[in-house]
mmCIF file of the N, C-alpha and C atoms, coordinates in Angstrom:
data_MODEL
# 
_entry.id   MODEL 
# 
loop_
_atom_site.group_PDB 
_atom_site.id 
_atom_site.type_symbol 
_atom_site.label_atom_id 
_atom_site.label_alt_id 
_atom_site.label_comp_id 
_atom_site.label_asym_id 
_atom_site.label_entity_id 
_atom_site.label_seq_id 
_atom_site.pdbx_PDB_ins_code 
_atom_site.Cartn_x 
_atom_site.Cartn_y 
_atom_site.Cartn_z 
_atom_site.occupancy 
_atom_site.B_iso_or_equiv 
_atom_site.pdbx_formal_charge 
_atom_site.auth_seq_id 
_atom_site.auth_comp_id 
_atom_site.auth_asym_id 
_atom_site.auth_atom_id 
_atom_site.pdbx_PDB_model_num 
ATOM 1   N N  . UNK A 1 1  ? 0.844   -1.189 0.000  1.00 0.00 ? 1  UNK A N  1 
ATOM 2   C CA . UNK A 1 1  ? 0.000   0.000  0.000  1.00 0.00 ? 1  UNK A CA 1 
ATOM 3   C C  . UNK A 1 1  ? 0.881   1.240  0.000  1.00 0.00 ? 1  UNK A C  1 
ATOM 4   N N  . UNK A 1 2  ? 0.803   2.015  -1.058 1.00 0.00 ? 2  UNK A N  1 
ATOM 5   C CA . UNK A 1 2  ? 1.589   3.245  -1.174 1.00 0.00 ? 2  UNK A CA 1 
ATOM 6   C C  . UNK A 1 2  ? 0.669   4.448  -1.155 1.00 0.00 ? 2  UNK A C  1 
ATOM 7   N N  . UNK A 1 3  ? 1.072   5.457  -0.395 1.00 0.00 ? 3  UNK A N  1 
ATOM 8   C CA . UNK A 1 3  ? 0.333   6.715  -0.367 1.00 0.00 ? 3  UNK A CA 1 
ATOM 9   C C  . UNK A 1 3  ? 0.970   7.644  -1.384 1.00 0.00 ? 3  UNK A C  1 
ATOM 10  N N  . UNK A 1 4  ? 0.163   8.164  -2.297 1.00 0.00 ? 4  UNK A N  1 
ATOM 11  C CA . UNK A 1 4  ? 0.687   9.033  -3.363 1.00 0.00 ? 4  UNK A CA 1 
ATOM 12  C C  . UNK A 1 4  ? -0.018  10.372 -3.355 1.00 0.00 ? 4  UNK A C  1 
ATOM 13  N N  . UNK A 1 5  ? 0.719   11.415 -3.766 1.00 0.00 ? 5  UNK A N  1 
ATOM 14  C CA . UNK A 1 5  ? 0.122   12.750 -3.854 1.00 0.00 ? 5  UNK A CA 1 
ATOM 15  C C  . UNK A 1 5  ? -0.628  12.906 -5.171 1.00 0.00 ? 5  UNK A C  1 
ATOM 16  N N  . UNK A 1 6  ? -1.073  14.115 -5.456 1.00 0.00 ? 6  UNK A N  1 
ATOM 17  C CA . UNK A 1 6  ? -1.869  14.361 -6.668 1.00 0.00 ? 6  UNK A CA 1 
ATOM 18  C C  . UNK A 1 6  ? -1.085  14.115 -7.960 1.00 0.00 ? 6  UNK A C  1 
ATOM 19  N N  . UNK A 1 7  ? 0.246   14.169 -7.886 1.00 0.00 ? 7  UNK A N  1 
ATOM 20  C CA . UNK A 1 7  ? 1.072   13.944 -9.073 1.00 0.00 ? 7  UNK A CA 1 
ATOM 21  C C  . UNK A 1 7  ? 1.577   12.512 -9.176 1.00 0.00 ? 7  UNK A C  1 
ATOM 22  N N  . UNK A 1 8  ? 1.216   11.666 -8.211 1.00 0.00 ? 8  UNK A N  1 
ATOM 23  C CA . UNK A 1 8  ? 1.647   10.272 -8.242 1.00 0.00 ? 8  UNK A CA 1 
ATOM 24  C C  . UNK A 1 8  ? 2.972   10.028 -7.540 1.00 0.00 ? 8  UNK A C  1 
ATOM 25  N N  . UNK A 1 9  ? 3.510   11.033 -6.854 1.00 0.00 ? 9  UNK A N  1 
ATOM 26  C CA . UNK A 1 9  ? 4.757   10.885 -6.111 1.00 0.00 ? 9  UNK A CA 1 
ATOM 27  C C  . UNK A 1 9  ? 4.470   10.194 -4.781 1.00 0.00 ? 9  UNK A C  1 
ATOM 28  N N  . UNK A 1 10 ? 5.284   9.224  -4.419 1.00 0.00 ? 10 UNK A N  1 
ATOM 29  C CA . UNK A 1 10 ? 5.084   8.491  -3.172 1.00 0.00 ? 10 UNK A CA 1 
ATOM 30  C C  . UNK A 1 10 ? 5.396   9.371  -1.974 1.00 0.00 ? 10 UNK A C  1 
ATOM 31  N N  . UNK A 1 11 ? 4.515   9.324  -0.971 1.00 0.00 ? 11 UNK A N  1 
ATOM 32  C CA . UNK A 1 11 ? 4.698   10.092 0.259  1.00 0.00 ? 11 UNK A CA 1 
ATOM 33  C C  . UNK A 1 11 ? 5.133   9.168  1.387  1.00 0.00 ? 11 UNK A C  1 
ATOM 34  N N  . UNK A 1 12 ? 5.892   9.730  2.339  1.00 0.00 ? 12 UNK A N  1 
ATOM 35  C CA . UNK A 1 12 ? 6.357   8.970  3.499  1.00 0.00 ? 12 UNK A CA 1 
ATOM 36  C C  . UNK A 1 12 ? 6.133   9.799  4.759  1.00 0.00 ? 12 UNK A C  1 
ATOM 37  N N  . UNK A 1 13 ? 6.175   9.139  5.915  1.00 0.00 ? 13 UNK A N  1 
ATOM 38  C CA . UNK A 1 13 ? 6.062   9.852  7.186  1.00 0.00 ? 13 UNK A CA 1 
ATOM 39  C C  . UNK A 1 13 ? 7.130   10.928 7.275  1.00 0.00 ? 13 UNK A C  1 
ATOM 40  N N  . UNK A 1 14 ? 6.738   12.124 7.717  1.00 0.00 ? 14 UNK A N  1 
ATOM 41  C CA . UNK A 1 14 ? 7.696   13.210 7.902  1.00 0.00 ? 14 UNK A CA 1 
ATOM 42  C C  . UNK A 1 14 ? 7.903   14.084 6.684  1.00 0.00 ? 14 UNK A C  1 
ATOM 43  N N  . UNK A 1 15 ? 7.303   13.743 5.549  1.00 0.00 ? 15 UNK A N  1 
ATOM 44  C CA . UNK A 1 15 ? 7.435   14.570 4.342  1.00 0.00 ? 15 UNK A CA 1 
ATOM 45  C C  . UNK A 1 15 ? 6.741   15.914 4.526  1.00 0.00 ? 15 UNK A C  1 
ATOM 46  N N  . UNK A 1 16 ? 7.126   16.875 3.708  1.00 0.00 ? 16 UNK A N  1 
ATOM 47  C CA . UNK A 1 16 ? 6.440   18.162 3.633  1.00 0.00 ? 16 UNK A CA 1 
ATOM 48  C C  . UNK A 1 16 ? 5.621   18.179 2.352  1.00 0.00 ? 16 UNK A C  1 
ATOM 49  N N  . UNK A 1 17 ? 4.404   18.722 2.433  1.00 0.00 ? 17 UNK A N  1 
ATOM 50  C CA . UNK A 1 17 ? 3.526   18.792 1.273  1.00 0.00 ? 17 UNK A CA 1 
ATOM 51  C C  . UNK A 1 17 ? 2.968   20.202 1.127  1.00 0.00 ? 17 UNK A C  1 
ATOM 52  N N  . UNK A 1 18 ? 2.505   20.510 -0.079 1.00 0.00 ? 18 UNK A N  1 
ATOM 53  C CA . UNK A 1 18 ? 1.898   21.798 -0.380 1.00 0.00 ? 18 UNK A CA 1 
ATOM 54  C C  . UNK A 1 18 ? 0.452   21.571 -0.799 1.00 0.00 ? 18 UNK A C  1 
ATOM 55  N N  . UNK A 1 19 ? -0.445  22.436 -0.330 1.00 0.00 ? 19 UNK A N  1 
ATOM 56  C CA . UNK A 1 19 ? -1.863  22.352 -0.691 1.00 0.00 ? 19 UNK A CA 1 
ATOM 57  C C  . UNK A 1 19 ? -2.026  22.936 -2.092 1.00 0.00 ? 19 UNK A C  1 
ATOM 58  N N  . UNK A 1 20 ? -2.760  22.243 -2.980 1.00 0.00 ? 20 UNK A N  1 
ATOM 59  C CA . UNK A 1 20 ? -2.894  22.703 -4.373 1.00 0.00 ? 20 UNK A CA 1 
ATOM 60  C C  . UNK A 1 20 ? -4.224  23.395 -4.647 1.00 0.00 ? 20 UNK A C  1 
ATOM 61  N N  . UNK A 1 21 ? -5.100  23.489 -3.634 1.00 0.00 ? 21 UNK A N  1 
ATOM 62  C CA . UNK A 1 21 ? -6.417  24.090 -3.816 1.00 0.00 ? 21 UNK A CA 1 
ATOM 63  C C  . UNK A 1 21 ? -6.864  24.651 -2.466 1.00 0.00 ? 21 UNK A C  1 
ATOM 64  N N  . UNK A 1 22 ? -7.559  25.795 -2.465 1.00 0.00 ? 22 UNK A N  1 
ATOM 65  C CA . UNK A 1 22 ? -8.098  26.336 -1.206 1.00 0.00 ? 22 UNK A CA 1 
ATOM 66  C C  . UNK A 1 22 ? -9.069  25.313 -0.606 1.00 0.00 ? 22 UNK A C  1 
ATOM 67  N N  . UNK A 1 23 ? -8.870  25.008 0.678  1.00 0.00 ? 23 UNK A N  1 
ATOM 68  C CA . UNK A 1 23 ? -9.700  24.016 1.357  1.00 0.00 ? 23 UNK A CA 1 
ATOM 69  C C  . UNK A 1 23 ? -10.299 24.588 2.628  1.00 0.00 ? 23 UNK A C  1 
ATOM 70  N N  . UNK A 1 24 ? -11.600 24.413 2.800  1.00 0.00 ? 24 UNK A N  1 
ATOM 71  C CA . UNK A 1 24 ? -12.248 24.776 4.056  1.00 0.00 ? 24 UNK A CA 1 
ATOM 72  C C  . UNK A 1 24 ? -12.192 23.555 4.961  1.00 0.00 ? 24 UNK A C  1 
ATOM 73  N N  . UNK A 1 25 ? -11.811 23.757 6.221  1.00 0.00 ? 25 UNK A N  1 
ATOM 74  C CA . UNK A 1 25 ? -11.728 22.664 7.171  1.00 0.00 ? 25 UNK A CA 1 
ATOM 75  C C  . UNK A 1 25 ? -13.079 22.524 7.869  1.00 0.00 ? 25 UNK A C  1 
ATOM 76  N N  . UNK A 1 26 ? -13.681 21.338 7.776  1.00 0.00 ? 26 UNK A N  1 
ATOM 77  C CA . UNK A 1 26 ? -14.993 21.096 8.388  1.00 0.00 ? 26 UNK A CA 1 
ATOM 78  C C  . UNK A 1 26 ? -14.923 21.298 9.893  1.00 0.00 ? 26 UNK A C  1 
ATOM 79  N N  . UNK A 1 27 ? -15.951 21.925 10.456 1.00 0.00 ? 27 UNK A N  1 
ATOM 80  C CA . UNK A 1 27 ? -16.040 22.112 11.891 1.00 0.00 ? 27 UNK A CA 1 
ATOM 81  C C  . UNK A 1 27 ? -15.094 23.147 12.438 1.00 0.00 ? 27 UNK A C  1 
ATOM 82  N N  . UNK A 1 28 ? -14.548 23.984 11.554 1.00 0.00 ? 28 UNK A N  1 
ATOM 83  C CA . UNK A 1 28 ? -13.572 24.976 11.975 1.00 0.00 ? 28 UNK A CA 1 
ATOM 84  C C  . UNK A 1 28 ? -13.674 26.187 11.054 1.00 0.00 ? 28 UNK A C  1 
ATOM 85  N N  . UNK A 1 29 ? -13.108 27.297 11.492 1.00 0.00 ? 29 UNK A N  1 
ATOM 86  C CA . UNK A 1 29 ? -13.111 28.491 10.644 1.00 0.00 ? 29 UNK A CA 1 
ATOM 87  C C  . UNK A 1 29 ? -11.826 28.579 9.815  1.00 0.00 ? 29 UNK A C  1 
ATOM 88  N N  . UNK A 1 30 ? -10.984 27.549 9.887  1.00 0.00 ? 30 UNK A N  1 
ATOM 89  C CA . UNK A 1 30 ? -9.709  27.550 9.165  1.00 0.00 ? 30 UNK A CA 1 
ATOM 90  C C  . UNK A 1 30 ? -9.938  27.329 7.672  1.00 0.00 ? 30 UNK A C  1 
ATOM 91  N N  . UNK A 1 31 ? -9.270  28.117 6.844  1.00 0.00 ? 31 UNK A N  1 
ATOM 92  C CA . UNK A 1 31 ? -9.240  27.899 5.400  1.00 0.00 ? 31 UNK A CA 1 
ATOM 93  C C  . UNK A 1 31 ? -7.777  27.740 5.005  1.00 0.00 ? 31 UNK A C  1 
ATOM 94  N N  . UNK A 1 32 ? -7.443  26.585 4.438  1.00 0.00 ? 32 UNK A N  1 
ATOM 95  C CA . UNK A 1 32 ? -6.082  26.357 3.968  1.00 0.00 ? 32 UNK A CA 1 
ATOM 96  C C  . UNK A 1 32 ? -5.968  26.917 2.563  1.00 0.00 ? 32 UNK A C  1 
ATOM 97  N N  . UNK A 1 33 ? -5.138  27.915 2.393  1.00 0.00 ? 33 UNK A N  1 
ATOM 98  C CA . UNK A 1 33 ? -4.970  28.559 1.089  1.00 0.00 ? 33 UNK A CA 1 
ATOM 99  C C  . UNK A 1 33 ? -4.061  27.723 0.195  1.00 0.00 ? 33 UNK A C  1 
ATOM 100 N N  . UNK A 1 34 ? -4.267  27.845 -1.114 1.00 0.00 ? 34 UNK A N  1 
ATOM 101 C CA . UNK A 1 34 ? -3.402  27.176 -2.075 1.00 0.00 ? 34 UNK A CA 1 
ATOM 102 C C  . UNK A 1 34 ? -1.968  27.622 -1.845 1.00 0.00 ? 34 UNK A C  1 
ATOM 103 N N  . UNK A 1 35 ? -1.038  26.673 -1.841 1.00 0.00 ? 35 UNK A N  1 
ATOM 104 C CA . UNK A 1 35 ? 0.370   26.995 -1.641 1.00 0.00 ? 35 UNK A CA 1 
ATOM 105 C C  . UNK A 1 35 ? 0.829   26.869 -0.202 1.00 0.00 ? 35 UNK A C  1 
ATOM 106 N N  . UNK A 1 36 ? -0.088  26.576 0.733  1.00 0.00 ? 36 UNK A N  1 
ATOM 107 C CA . UNK A 1 36 ? 0.282   26.407 2.139  1.00 0.00 ? 36 UNK A CA 1 
ATOM 108 C C  . UNK A 1 36 ? 1.195   25.193 2.286  1.00 0.00 ? 36 UNK A C  1 
ATOM 109 N N  . UNK A 1 37 ? 2.323   25.375 2.972  1.00 0.00 ? 37 UNK A N  1 
ATOM 110 C CA . UNK A 1 37 ? 3.267   24.292 3.206  1.00 0.00 ? 37 UNK A CA 1 
ATOM 111 C C  . UNK A 1 37 ? 2.916   23.615 4.528  1.00 0.00 ? 37 UNK A C  1 
ATOM 112 N N  . UNK A 1 38 ? 2.783   22.311 4.484  1.00 0.00 ? 38 UNK A N  1 
ATOM 113 C CA . UNK A 1 38 ? 2.499   21.518 5.683  1.00 0.00 ? 38 UNK A CA 1 
ATOM 114 C C  . UNK A 1 38 ? 3.663   20.569 5.888  1.00 0.00 ? 38 UNK A C  1 
ATOM 115 N N  . UNK A 1 39 ? 4.277   20.654 7.070  1.00 0.00 ? 39 UNK A N  1 
ATOM 116 C CA . UNK A 1 39 ? 5.462   19.846 7.368  1.00 0.00 ? 39 UNK A CA 1 
ATOM 117 C C  . UNK A 1 39 ? 5.108   18.658 8.247  1.00 0.00 ? 39 UNK A C  1 
ATOM 118 N N  . UNK A 1 40 ? 5.934   17.640 8.175  1.00 0.00 ? 40 UNK A N  1 
ATOM 119 C CA . UNK A 1 40 ? 5.848   16.452 9.043  1.00 0.00 ? 40 UNK A CA 1 
ATOM 120 C C  . UNK A 1 40 ? 4.483   15.781 9.006  1.00 0.00 ? 40 UNK A C  1 
ATOM 121 N N  . UNK A 1 41 ? 4.076   15.351 7.806  1.00 0.00 ? 41 UNK A N  1 
ATOM 122 C CA . UNK A 1 41 ? 2.817   14.607 7.694  1.00 0.00 ? 41 UNK A CA 1 
ATOM 123 C C  . UNK A 1 41 ? 2.997   13.212 8.283  1.00 0.00 ? 41 UNK A C  1 
ATOM 124 N N  . UNK A 1 42 ? 1.887   12.594 8.654  1.00 0.00 ? 42 UNK A N  1 
ATOM 125 C CA . UNK A 1 42 ? 1.883   11.221 9.135  1.00 0.00 ? 42 UNK A CA 1 
ATOM 126 C C  . UNK A 1 42 ? 0.911   10.424 8.271  1.00 0.00 ? 42 UNK A C  1 
ATOM 127 N N  . UNK A 1 43 ? 1.351   9.258  7.824  1.00 0.00 ? 43 UNK A N  1 
ATOM 128 C CA . UNK A 1 43 ? 0.491   8.410  7.009  1.00 0.00 ? 43 UNK A CA 1 
ATOM 129 C C  . UNK A 1 43 ? -0.562  7.749  7.889  1.00 0.00 ? 43 UNK A C  1 
ATOM 130 N N  . UNK A 1 44 ? -1.727  7.464  7.315  1.00 0.00 ? 44 UNK A N  1 
ATOM 131 C CA . UNK A 1 44 ? -2.808  6.793  8.042  1.00 0.00 ? 44 UNK A CA 1 
ATOM 132 C C  . UNK A 1 44 ? -3.030  5.415  7.426  1.00 0.00 ? 44 UNK A C  1 
ATOM 133 N N  . UNK A 1 45 ? -3.979  4.676  7.966  1.00 0.00 ? 45 UNK A N  1 
ATOM 134 C CA . UNK A 1 45 ? -4.315  3.354  7.415  1.00 0.00 ? 45 UNK A CA 1 
ATOM 135 C C  . UNK A 1 45 ? -4.942  3.474  6.030  1.00 0.00 ? 45 UNK A C  1 
ATOM 136 N N  . UNK A 1 46 ? -5.554  4.627  5.750  1.00 0.00 ? 46 UNK A N  1 
ATOM 137 C CA . UNK A 1 46 ? -6.172  4.877  4.442  1.00 0.00 ? 46 UNK A CA 1 
ATOM 138 C C  . UNK A 1 46 ? -5.133  5.530  3.529  1.00 0.00 ? 46 UNK A C  1 
ATOM 139 N N  . UNK A 1 47 ? -4.833  4.907  2.397  1.00 0.00 ? 47 UNK A N  1 
ATOM 140 C CA . UNK A 1 47 ? -3.794  5.438  1.505  1.00 0.00 ? 47 UNK A CA 1 
ATOM 141 C C  . UNK A 1 47 ? -4.186  6.748  0.824  1.00 0.00 ? 47 UNK A C  1 
ATOM 142 N N  . UNK A 1 48 ? -5.457  7.161  0.929  1.00 0.00 ? 48 UNK A N  1 
ATOM 143 C CA . UNK A 1 48 ? -5.890  8.423  0.328  1.00 0.00 ? 48 UNK A CA 1 
ATOM 144 C C  . UNK A 1 48 ? -5.916  9.568  1.328  1.00 0.00 ? 48 UNK A C  1 
ATOM 145 N N  . UNK A 1 49 ? -5.458  9.341  2.560  1.00 0.00 ? 49 UNK A N  1 
ATOM 146 C CA . UNK A 1 49 ? -5.494  10.382 3.587  1.00 0.00 ? 49 UNK A CA 1 
ATOM 147 C C  . UNK A 1 49 ? -4.179  10.443 4.354  1.00 0.00 ? 49 UNK A C  1 
ATOM 148 N N  . UNK A 1 50 ? -3.819  11.663 4.797  1.00 0.00 ? 50 UNK A N  1 
ATOM 149 C CA . UNK A 1 50 ? -2.669  11.856 5.673  1.00 0.00 ? 50 UNK A CA 1 
ATOM 150 C C  . UNK A 1 50 ? -3.101  12.710 6.861  1.00 0.00 ? 50 UNK A C  1 
ATOM 151 N N  . UNK A 1 51 ? -2.435  12.505 7.987  1.00 0.00 ? 51 UNK A N  1 
ATOM 152 C CA . UNK A 1 51 ? -2.705  13.249 9.207  1.00 0.00 ? 51 UNK A CA 1 
ATOM 153 C C  . UNK A 1 51 ? -1.629  14.316 9.343  1.00 0.00 ? 51 UNK A C  1 
ATOM 154 N N  . UNK A 1 52 ? -2.009  15.521 9.771  1.00 0.00 ? 52 UNK A N  1 
ATOM 155 C CA . UNK A 1 52 ? -1.035  16.597 9.922  1.00 0.00 ? 52 UNK A CA 1 
ATOM 156 C C  . UNK A 1 52 ? -1.526  17.616 10.937 1.00 0.00 ? 52 UNK A C  1 
ATOM 157 N N  . UNK A 1 53 ? -0.645  18.537 11.304 1.00 0.00 ? 53 UNK A N  1 
ATOM 158 C CA . UNK A 1 53 ? -1.012  19.601 12.223 1.00 0.00 ? 53 UNK A CA 1 
ATOM 159 C C  . UNK A 1 53 ? -0.966  20.929 11.473 1.00 0.00 ? 53 UNK A C  1 
ATOM 160 N N  . UNK A 1 54 ? -2.070  21.705 11.593 1.00 0.00 ? 54 UNK A N  1 
ATOM 161 C CA . UNK A 1 54 ? -2.170  23.014 10.969 1.00 0.00 ? 54 UNK A CA 1 
ATOM 162 C C  . UNK A 1 54 ? -2.706  23.985 12.009 1.00 0.00 ? 54 UNK A C  1 
ATOM 163 N N  . UNK A 1 55 ? -1.977  25.051 12.250 1.00 0.00 ? 55 UNK A N  1 
ATOM 164 C CA . UNK A 1 55 ? -2.381  26.070 13.222 1.00 0.00 ? 55 UNK A CA 1 
ATOM 165 C C  . UNK A 1 55 ? -2.754  25.456 14.563 1.00 0.00 ? 55 UNK A C  1 
ATOM 166 N N  . UNK A 1 56 ? -2.003  24.462 15.002 1.00 0.00 ? 56 UNK A N  1 
ATOM 167 C CA . UNK A 1 56 ? -2.233  23.840 16.296 1.00 0.00 ? 56 UNK A CA 1 
ATOM 168 C C  . UNK A 1 56 ? -3.313  22.779 16.322 1.00 0.00 ? 56 UNK A C  1 
ATOM 169 N N  . UNK A 1 57 ? -4.000  22.568 15.212 1.00 0.00 ? 57 UNK A N  1 
ATOM 170 C CA . UNK A 1 57 ? -5.057  21.560 15.142 1.00 0.00 ? 57 UNK A CA 1 
ATOM 171 C C  . UNK A 1 57 ? -4.578  20.358 14.339 1.00 0.00 ? 57 UNK A C  1 
ATOM 172 N N  . UNK A 1 58 ? -4.934  19.180 14.793 1.00 0.00 ? 58 UNK A N  1 
ATOM 173 C CA . UNK A 1 58 ? -4.611  17.961 14.065 1.00 0.00 ? 58 UNK A CA 1 
ATOM 174 C C  . UNK A 1 58 ? -5.754  17.681 13.096 1.00 0.00 ? 58 UNK A C  1 
ATOM 175 N N  . UNK A 1 59 ? -5.442  17.596 11.804 1.00 0.00 ? 59 UNK A N  1 
ATOM 176 C CA . UNK A 1 59 ? -6.481  17.361 10.793 1.00 0.00 ? 59 UNK A CA 1 
ATOM 177 C C  . UNK A 1 59 ? -6.033  16.263 9.832  1.00 0.00 ? 59 UNK A C  1 
ATOM 178 N N  . UNK A 1 60 ? -6.997  15.702 9.127  1.00 0.00 ? 60 UNK A N  1 
ATOM 179 C CA . UNK A 1 60 ? -6.735  14.684 8.108  1.00 0.00 ? 60 UNK A CA 1 
ATOM 180 C C  . UNK A 1 60 ? -7.058  15.298 6.753  1.00 0.00 ? 60 UNK A C  1 
ATOM 181 N N  . UNK A 1 61 ? -6.122  15.183 5.821  1.00 0.00 ? 61 UNK A N  1 
ATOM 182 C CA . UNK A 1 61 ? -6.316  15.744 4.486  1.00 0.00 ? 61 UNK A CA 1 
ATOM 183 C C  . UNK A 1 61 ? -6.278  14.645 3.433  1.00 0.00 ? 61 UNK A C  1 
ATOM 184 N N  . UNK A 1 62 ? -7.069  14.818 2.384  1.00 0.00 ? 62 UNK A N  1 
ATOM 185 C CA . UNK A 1 62 ? -7.042  13.903 1.245  1.00 0.00 ? 62 UNK A CA 1 
ATOM 186 C C  . UNK A 1 62 ? -5.779  14.167 0.425  1.00 0.00 ? 62 UNK A C  1 
ATOM 187 N N  . UNK A 1 63 ? -5.139  13.117 -0.027 1.00 0.00 ? 63 UNK A N  1 
ATOM 188 C CA . UNK A 1 63 ? -3.899  13.274 -0.787 1.00 0.00 ? 63 UNK A CA 1 
ATOM 189 C C  . UNK A 1 63 ? -4.123  13.870 -2.171 1.00 0.00 ? 63 UNK A C  1 
ATOM 190 N N  . UNK A 1 64 ? -5.351  13.833 -2.682 1.00 0.00 ? 64 UNK A N  1 
ATOM 191 C CA . UNK A 1 64 ? -5.628  14.404 -4.005 1.00 0.00 ? 64 UNK A CA 1 
ATOM 192 C C  . UNK A 1 64 ? -5.510  15.935 -4.006 1.00 0.00 ? 64 UNK A C  1 
ATOM 193 N N  . UNK A 1 65 ? -5.437  16.568 -2.819 1.00 0.00 ? 65 UNK A N  1 
ATOM 194 C CA . UNK A 1 65 ? -5.289  18.005 -2.714 1.00 0.00 ? 65 UNK A CA 1 
ATOM 195 C C  . UNK A 1 65 ? -3.883  18.416 -2.312 1.00 0.00 ? 65 UNK A C  1 
ATOM 196 N N  . UNK A 1 66 ? -2.940  17.466 -2.334 1.00 0.00 ? 66 UNK A N  1 
ATOM 197 C CA . UNK A 1 66 ? -1.577  17.731 -1.876 1.00 0.00 ? 66 UNK A CA 1 
ATOM 198 C C  . UNK A 1 66 ? -0.559  17.363 -2.941 1.00 0.00 ? 66 UNK A C  1 
ATOM 199 N N  . UNK A 1 67 ? 0.582   18.075 -2.893 1.00 0.00 ? 67 UNK A N  1 
ATOM 200 C CA . UNK A 1 67 ? 1.715   17.663 -3.713 1.00 0.00 ? 67 UNK A CA 1 
ATOM 201 C C  . UNK A 1 67 ? 2.973   17.745 -2.846 1.00 0.00 ? 67 UNK A C  1 
ATOM 202 N N  . UNK A 1 68 ? 3.898   16.833 -3.089 1.00 0.00 ? 68 UNK A N  1 
ATOM 203 C CA . UNK A 1 68 ? 5.115   16.775 -2.294 1.00 0.00 ? 68 UNK A CA 1 
ATOM 204 C C  . UNK A 1 68 ? 5.938   18.029 -2.527 1.00 0.00 ? 68 UNK A C  1 
ATOM 205 N N  . UNK A 1 69 ? 6.446   18.614 -1.438 1.00 0.00 ? 69 UNK A N  1 
ATOM 206 C CA . UNK A 1 69 ? 7.227   19.855 -1.535 1.00 0.00 ? 69 UNK A CA 1 
ATOM 207 C C  . UNK A 1 69 ? 8.668   19.551 -1.867 1.00 0.00 ? 69 UNK A C  1 
# 
């Protein structure tokens, strides 16, 4: 099971990724703008999702909205 970003690049624990589209975070007032750099991602059991920390909150993002930095 390989986790891949929107370009098909393999992701690993601790990688940095960039958001490729403005995303509203459910249940929060946070909006992740395109180009936001997210460091130290963690892989989950689902190959289409990664866990990360943004502005002090732990959130899960779909890999189709990310590209490896």
